[in-house]
C-alpha positions in Angstrom: 109.2 11.5 -20.2 112.1 12.0 -18.2 112.3 14.8 -15.6 112.4 17.9 -17.5 112.8 20.0 -14.4 116.0 18.0 -13.4 117.2 18.3 -16.6 117.3 21.5 -17.7 119.9 21.3 -21.7 120.0 18.8 -24.0 123.0 18.3 -23.2 122.2 16.5 -19.9 118.5 15.2 -21.4 121.4 13.5 -24.2 123.9 13.2 -21.0 121.4 11.1 -19.1 119.9 9.7 -21.7 123.8 8.1 -22.7 124.0 6.8 -19.3 120.5 4.4 -19.4 121.5 3.1 -23.2 124.8 1.9 -21.7 123.1 0.3 -18.5 120.8 -0.8 -20.5 118.4 0.5 -18.4 115.4 0.8 -21.6 112.3 2.0 -19.1 114.4 4.5 -18.6 116.2 4.9 -21.8 112.3 5.3 -22.7 111.5 7.9 -20.9 113.8 10.2 -23.2 111.8 10.4 -26.4 107.9 10.8 -27.5 105.8 9.6 -30.3 107.4 11.0 -32.4 111.3 11.0 -31.5 113.3 8.9 -34.7 116.1 6.4 -34.4 118.4 6.8 -37.4 121.8 4.5 -37.6 122.9 6.4 -41.0 124.9 3.1 -42.5 121.3 1.2 -42.8 119.8 3.8 -44.5 116.7 5.8 -43.7 114.5 3.1 -44.0 115.4 1.0 -41.4 114.7 3.6 -38.5 112.7 3.4 -35.7 109.2 5.8 -34.4 108.1 6.2 -30.3 109.6 4.9 -27.5 108.3 2.1 -28.2 109.7 1.0 -32.1 113.2 2.8 -31.1 113.8 1.0 -27.8 112.7 -2.2 -29.8 114.9 -1.5 -32.9 118.0 -1.1 -30.2 117.3 -4.6 -28.3 116.9 -6.3 -31.4 121.1 -5.4 -32.1 121.8 -5.4 -28.3 120.5 -8.1 -26.0 122.6 -10.4 -27.8 126.0 -9.1 -26.6 127.2 -9.8 -22.5 129.5 -6.3 -21.8 127.8 -3.2 -24.0 130.0 -0.2 -22.9 131.1 3.0 -24.4 134.2 4.8 -24.1 132.7 8.8 -24.8 135.7 11.2 -26.6 133.9 14.2 -26.3 130.9 16.4 -26.7 129.3 19.2 -28.3 126.2 20.5 -27.8 124.9 24.3 -29.7 120.7 24.8 -29.3 119.0 21.8 -29.4 121.7 19.7 -31.1 124.2 16.8 -29.0 126.8 15.7 -31.0 129.0 13.5 -29.3 132.5 11.2 -30.7 132.5 7.8 -28.7 133.2 4.5 -29.2 131.0 1.6 -28.4 132.1 -1.7 -26.9 130.8 -4.5 -28.2 131.5 -8.2 -26.5 129.9 -10.7 -27.4 129.2 -14.2 -25.5 131.6 -16.1 -28.1 134.7 -13.7 -26.6 135.0 -11.4 -29.5 134.8 -7.5 -29.1 134.3 -5.1 -31.5 135.3 -1.2 -30.3 132.9 0.9 -32.8 133.6 4.5 -33.7 130.3 6.4 -33.7 129.2 9.8 -33.2 126.0 10.7 -32.2 124.0 13.1 -33.4 121.0 14.4 -31.2 118.2 16.8 -31.1 116.3 17.5 -27.9 112.7 19.4 -28.6 109.8 19.9 -25.5 111.9 18.3 -23.1 112.8 14.6 -25.3 114.9 13.7 -27.8 114.2 14.1 -31.2 116.0 13.4 -33.8 118.6 10.4 -32.3 121.1 9.1 -35.4 124.2 7.1 -35.5 127.2 7.3 -38.0 129.8 3.6 -38.1 130.9 2.0 -40.2 129.0 -0.5 -40.5 131.5 -3.7 -42.8 133.9 -2.5 -39.2 130.5 -4.8 -37.1 129.9 -6.7 -39.4 133.5 -8.6 -40.5 134.2 -8.7 -36.8 131.1 -10.2 -35.7 129.6 -13.6 -35.1 127.1 -15.1 -38.0 125.2 -16.2 -35.7 124.4 -12.8 -34.5 124.2 -11.2 -38.3 122.2 -14.5 -38.7 119.3 -13.1 -35.9 119.2 -9.2 -37.0 116.4 -8.8 -38.8 114.1 -11.4 -37.4 111.8 -8.9 -35.7 110.8 -6.3 -37.8 108.1 -4.9 -36.2 109.5 -1.5 -35.0 110.5 -0.3 -38.8 109.9 3.5 -39.9 111.0 5.0 -43.2 112.9 8.5 -41.5 113.0 9.3 -45.7 113.2 12.9 -45.2 113.6 13.3 -41.7 115.4 16.1 -40.8 
């Protein structure tokens, strides 16, 4: 788990996690989640979520490891209580030169010093129409992380 004495607020915890995520420091990113934490890409539905640090990172790497560049254009962050919302654009670049700028809103709920809920909102068609066919074909090869987050609020 992260050193919550150094990261006092949910906003600080989410900012530190975001830095780990976009530098693909998976070992550090893993520390921001507890065993009951849930990650859910909202456009794919609640039955394609991941739960717990290992599965959340497995889910992320199954999608992002094929990228030659993964960046974040941060626009704004709003925090209230345990909830942090971030508007940003993810920049994805593939080995074949395909580049996708994907507008996103991330909602994270921090409880007991960890990200308990992480939900990303983005346009699935914007991703699928620009991603290379080989990347799309590899989606879902590893489903070991699947968790049904129906009802997670």
